C-alpha positions as CSV (number, residue, x, y, z in Angstrom):
1,X,-18.9,4.9,-8.9
2,X,-16.1,2.4,-9.3
3,X,-18.0,0.8,-12.2
4,X,-18.2,4.2,-13.9
5,X,-14.5,4.9,-13.5
6,X,-13.5,1.5,-14.9
7,X,-16.0,1.8,-17.7
8,X,-14.4,5.2,-18.5
9,X,-11.0,3.4,-19.0
10,X,-12.5,1.0,-21.5
11,X,-12.1,-2.8,-21.0
12,X,-9.2,-3.3,-18.6
13,X,-7.6,-6.8,-18.7
14,X,-6.9,-7.0,-14.9
15,X,-8.4,-5.1,-12.0
16,X,-6.8,-5.4,-8.6
17,X,-8.9,-4.6,-5.6
18,X,-8.5,-4.7,-1.9
19,X,-9.9,-7.7,0.0
20,X,-12.1,-5.8,2.5
21,X,-13.1,-2.2,3.1
22,X,-12.8,-0.3,6.3
23,X,-16.5,0.3,6.6
24,X,-17.4,-3.2,7.8
25,X,-15.0,-5.7,6.4
26,X,-17.6,-7.3,4.2
27,X,-15.4,-7.7,1.1
28,X,-18.2,-6.8,-1.4
29,X,-16.9,-4.0,-3.5
30,X,-14.6,-6.1,-5.8
31,X,-17.1,-8.8,-6.5
32,X,-20.0,-6.3,-7.1
33,X,-17.9,-4.3,-9.6
34,X,-17.0,-7.5,-11.4
35,X,-20.7,-8.5,-11.6
36,X,-21.5,-5.1,-13.0
37,X,-18.8,-5.4,-15.6
38,X,-19.7,-9.0,-16.4
39,X,-16.2,-10.4,-15.8
40,X,-15.0,-13.2,-13.6
41,X,-13.5,-12.5,-10.2
42,X,-11.4,-14.4,-7.6
43,X,-11.2,-13.2,-4.0
44,X,-8.6,-13.4,-1.3
45,X,-5.7,-14.2,-3.6
46,X,-2.1,-14.6,-2.3
47,X,-0.4,-15.3,-5.6
48,X,-1.0,-14.3,-9.2
49,X,0.7,-15.6,-12.4
50,X,-0.2,-14.3,-15.9
51,X,1.1,-16.3,-18.8
52,X,1.2,-15.4,-22.5
53,X,-2.1,-15.6,-24.1
54,X,-4.0,-14.3,-21.1
55,X,-4.1,-17.5,-19.1
56,X,-4.0,-16.7,-15.3
57,X,-3.1,-19.0,-12.4
58,X,-4.3,-17.7,-9.0
59,X,-3.5,-19.1,-5.6
60,X,-6.3,-18.3,-3.1
61,X,-6.3,-18.5,0.7
62,X,-9.1,-20.8,1.9
63,X,-9.4,-21.2,5.7
64,X,-5.7,-22.0,6.3
65,X,-5.3,-23.9,3.0
66,X,-4.6,-23.0,-0.6
67,X,-6.8,-23.3,-3.6
68,X,-5.3,-23.1,-7.1
69,X,-7.6,-21.6,-9.8
70,X,-6.9,-21.3,-13.5
71,X,-8.8,-18.7,-15.5
72,X,-8.3,-16.2,-18.2
73,X,-8.4,-12.4,-18.7
74,X,-10.3,-10.1,-18.2
75,X,-10.4,-10.7,-14.5
76,X,-10.9,-8.9,-11.2
77,X,-9.0,-10.2,-8.1
78,X,-9.1,-9.0,-4.5
79,X,-5.7,-9.1,-2.8
80,X,-4.9,-10.7,0.5
81,X,-1.9,-9.7,2.6
82,X,1.1,-11.6,1.3
83,X,0.4,-11.1,-2.4
84,X,3.5,-9.0,-2.9
85,X,6.5,-7.4,-1.2
86,X,6.1,-3.6,-1.4
87,X,8.8,-1.7,-3.2
88,X,9.7,1.6,-1.7
89,X,10.4,4.4,-4.2
90,X,13.8,6.0,-4.5
91,X,14.1,9.8,-4.2
92,X,14.7,10.2,-8.0
93,X,11.6,8.1,-8.6
94,X,9.6,10.4,-6.3
95,X,10.8,13.5,-8.1
96,X,10.0,12.0,-11.5
97,X,6.5,11.1,-10.3
98,X,5.8,14.7,-9.2
99,X,6.3,15.8,-12.8
100,X,3.9,13.3,-14.4
101,X,0.5,14.7,-15.3
102,X,-2.4,13.7,-13.1
103,X,-5.7,13.2,-14.8
104,X,-8.6,14.6,-12.9
105,X,-12.1,13.4,-13.7
106,X,-15.3,15.3,-13.2
107,X,-18.7,13.7,-12.5
108,X,-19.8,14.5,-16.0
109,X,-16.8,12.5,-17.4
110,X,-18.2,9.5,-15.6
111,X,-21.9,10.2,-16.4
112,X,-22.7,10.6,-12.7
113,X,-24.9,13.1,-10.8
114,X,-24.2,14.5,-7.4
115,X,-27.0,12.3,-6.0
116,X,-25.1,9.2,-7.2
117,X,-22.0,10.0,-5.0
118,X,-23.5,11.3,-1.9
119,X,-23.5,9.2,1.2
120,X,-26.4,6.7,1.4
121,X,-26.2,6.4,5.2
122,X,-26.4,8.9,8.0
123,X,-24.8,8.7,11.5
124,X,-27.6,9.4,14.0
125,X,-25.8,8.7,17.3
126,X,-22.4,7.5,18.4
127,X,-22.1,6.0,21.9
128,X,-19.7,3.8,23.8
129,X,-21.2,0.6,25.3
130,X,-20.1,-0.2,28.9
131,X,-17.8,-3.1,28.9
132,X,-17.6,-5.7,31.6
133,X,-14.0,-4.6,32.5
134,X,-13.8,-2.2,35.4
135,X,-10.8,0.0,36.1
136,X,-9.8,1.1,39.5
137,X,-8.7,4.7,40.2
138,X,-7.3,5.9,43.5
139,X,-8.6,9.2,44.7
140,X,-7.8,10.5,48.1
141,X,-6.8,7.1,49.4
142,X,-10.0,5.5,48.3
143,X,-10.5,3.2,45.3
144,X,-13.2,3.9,42.8
145,X,-14.5,1.3,40.3
146,X,-15.0,2.9,36.9
147,X,-16.1,1.6,33.5
148,X,-14.1,2.7,30.4
149,X,-17.0,4.9,29.3
150,X,-16.9,6.7,32.7
151,X,-13.2,7.4,32.2
152,X,-13.9,9.0,28.8
153,X,-16.7,11.1,30.2
154,X,-14.5,12.4,33.0
155,X,-11.6,13.2,30.6
156,X,-13.8,15.4,28.3
């Protein structure tokens, strides 16, 4: 789906992506999109400088050290924490943004079917595993040893 959205925009010079997703932290979305688009990518960057002429210098975090990579546009990078200091919008800026048009895309605009965007996985069962930590609860002057899952079961 990301590939279709980017293709719809026609040849971007720079694509910024997050480093990892919340689904499993595998960091695969950015590199896979870059492969589909046929453009180079650099992951876990902490600094990005773009010079005139499309030359790019990237500083990348590598196990407690830094690696400096020089490449050119077009490029996809995945951002690591520390890439920038966020700017907080002012109230007038927020009000101006509300008035700007928002382009909404339909599946047909991206040449996608409903089957392409439906979930590919299904949750069958969710359970809490008993941990080794036990909690003690006083009840009527006696102490009871409970696992965290027992506490959850009793609170429901």
